[in-house]
N, C-alpha and C positions, 0 to 999 in steps of 0.2 A: 237401493230402490230408486227408480227414476220417477220424476214427477213431470207431468205434462204442464206446459205453460198455457194458461187460458187467457183469453182476451178479457179486457175490462167488462165488455158487454156480456160475455158468457158468465162471468162471475156475478154480475148484477142480476142476470136472469135466474141463475141458480139460487141466489139469495131471495128473490121474489117468490120462487116456487117453494122454497123451504119455509118462508114466512107464511105462505098460504096453507101449507101442510100443518105447520105449528098451530095456526088458528083453528083448524079443523080438529086436530088432536086434543087441544085444550077444551074445546066444546064437547068432544066425546067424553073426556074425563069428567067434566061437570055433569053431563047427562047421566053417566053411569053411577057417579057418586050420589046422585039425587034419587036413584031407584030405591024402591021400598026394601028390597032384600039385597043390600049392597054387597054382602059377603059372597053372594052368588057370582058377582062380577069382579071379584078381587083379582083374578089372573088377567082379565082384560084391562083393568085399571093399571095394574103393575106394568104390563106390556106397553100401554100407551104412555105412561110416565117415563119409561126407559127410552122410548122413541123420542119423546119431547127432549130429554136430556141430550140424546145423540144429535138431534137436529140443532139444538142450541149451540153445541160444540162446533158443529159444521158451520153454522152461521158466524160464530166468532172467528173461525179460521178464514172464512171467506172475507170477512171485514178486514182482518189483518192483511190479507193478500191485496185487497183493494186499496188499502192505505199505502202499501208499498208501490203501487202503480201510479200514485199521484205525484 
């Protein structure tokens, strides 16, 4: 599998976008978990938490790549 080489600026921008999305997803989870009938939102909460994990992994990989470019 081939990997594309990204510039430092592209990686930094990707990380900024992921951080923004993570912030919104975490807020969504808090909102859904605070609902009166939380079991009704179980699947949405699970999906949001899985996305949070995926974005956290992506952020770590981007950080590693940025460290290699220094």
